[in-house]
N, C-alpha and C positions, 0 to 999 in steps of 0.2 A: 522570374525567380530562379536562383542558382540551385541546381540539383543537389540533393543530399548525397554525402559520400558514405562509403562503407564504414569508416571510423565514426562519423556522426551518427549513423544508424545504430551501430552497436552501443555507443555511449547512451543514446536516447533510450534504447530498449533496456539497458542496464539500470538507468535512472528509474524508469517506470516499474521495473520488477522490484527494485529495492524500496520504492515508495509503497508498493502494494504489500511487501513483507512488513514494513514499518507499520502500516495501517492495521494489518492483521494482529501483530503482536500488541500494538497499543490498544486495540479494541479488546483483546483478551485481558490486558491489565485493567482497563476500565471496567469490564464486567466483574473482575475479581474485587475491585474497589467498591463498585456499586452494589454488589451482593452483600458486602460487609459480613463475611462469614467468620471473621476473627482468626482464622488460621494463619500461621506465619507463612510468608512467601518462600518459594524455593530460592536458595542461595546459589545463583548461577555461577558465581565465582568459584565455588567449591565443587561443582558437578564434575563427575568423571564418567566415561563410558561404562555402562553396566550398572550404575547407581539406580536405585528405586526411589521415587519421590511421590508424595501425595498427588492425587489427581485433583486438579482445580481448573478454573477457566483458562489459565495459562498453559497447563501441561496436558490437557485432555486432547483427544484425537478428533475433535469436531472439525468439519470442513469449513471453509471460509464462509459459505452461505449461511450455515448454522450459527457461526460466530457473529456475523453481522446482524442476523435476525435477533439474536439474544441481546446484542449491544443496543439495537434500536428499541427493544422492549424496555430496557433499563435506563437509557440515556434521556436527559431532558430533551424536549421537542426541538430546541434550537441546535442540538448536537447530533441529531439523527442523520444518517447517511443514505445515499442511494445504493443500497446493497446490490440490486440487480445489475446496475451499471458497473460496479466494482468487480463483481463475479464474472460478468461478461468480458470485461477487459482482461482480467487475469486468464480466463479460458482462451481468449483470442491469442494472447501472447504465448501461452503454454502449449496450446493444441492446434493453433492455426497452421496451415501450410503456407510457407513463404514462397512467393513466386517472384522471380526477378524479371524485369523487362516487360511486365504485363501492360504497363501504361505508356511505354516509350518505344514501341517497336520501330517507329520511323527513325529515331535517333540512335538506336542500339545502346542506350544507357540502361544499365541494370537497375538504377535507383530512380525513384523511390521503389522499395519493395512493396508488394501487396501481400496481405495476409488473408487467407480464405479459410473459413470454417464451415464444415459440413455437418448436417444433422444426421439422425439415425436413418438407416435405409427403410424404404417402403417399396415393395414390389421391385427390388433390385435397382432402385434409383435413390439418390440422396439430394436433399435440398441444400442450397447454399444458404447458410444462416448468418454469415458475416463476410463482407468483402471490404477490406479497408486499405486504402492507399496510404502508406505510412510516410507522409510528407512531413516537413518541418512544422507546418501549421498544425497537422494532426497531433504530432508529438507535443507541441506547445499547449494545445487545448487539453490534452490528457494530463500533462504536468500541472496545469492550473487547477483542473478538477481534483487531482490527487492532493495537491497542496491544501485546498479547502477542506478535504476530508481529514487530512492529518491534523489540521487546526481544530476541527470539530471533535475529533476523537480525543485529542489532548485536553480540550476544554471539558469534556465529559468526565475526565479523570479527577477533575476538581483541584482546588488549591492544596488539599492535604498532601497530595503526591509530591508537590514541588516546594512545600513550605520549608522543609529542612534544607533542601538544595539552595533555595534563594536566601535563607538565613546565612548559610555558610558563604555563599557568594557575596552577600552584603558585608560580612566580616572581612573577607579578603579584599573587597574594594575599599573598605574603610582603612585597612592597613596600607593599601597602595595610595590612598588619597586622604591623609590625616586632616586636611583642612575642610573636607566635606564638600568639595566643589561639584562632584558628580551627582546626577539626579537619581 
């Protein structure tokens, strides 16, 4: 297997981080929809620094684990997600120590990087709670997992969220294809 490069590593990390951010935001939107509280959503297009907005599932200060717990409570069983795995992955990316060359000392190749996460100290010692060799295979597995979660969270939001979007998209496609050949 060809070793991963620095650029590939950074791109892969970026993709995972953005997928996690997408999942958190989408889970918050799903909670808001599933709660059906009737209040109008925040108009993000008009927000300015310093504005005050109502607190809801999208705007509150809840941490990812609380957001995913609430999402799983409200979502249909088929849409529930592995909250612990998601939170662990995010913590590993955000708080893990990156070590270069840990798996390839003989070849002096810095990649793949290894991320190491430590637990809380006990008697001046810490336990290694995660040790991950960030290979292309590992990145691929994480992307596949996150893609499944994105699909589940979007499905939990239900058709109501996308009804207007798809209606407008259908109108645009009909304009582009007057003979109705598209499916």
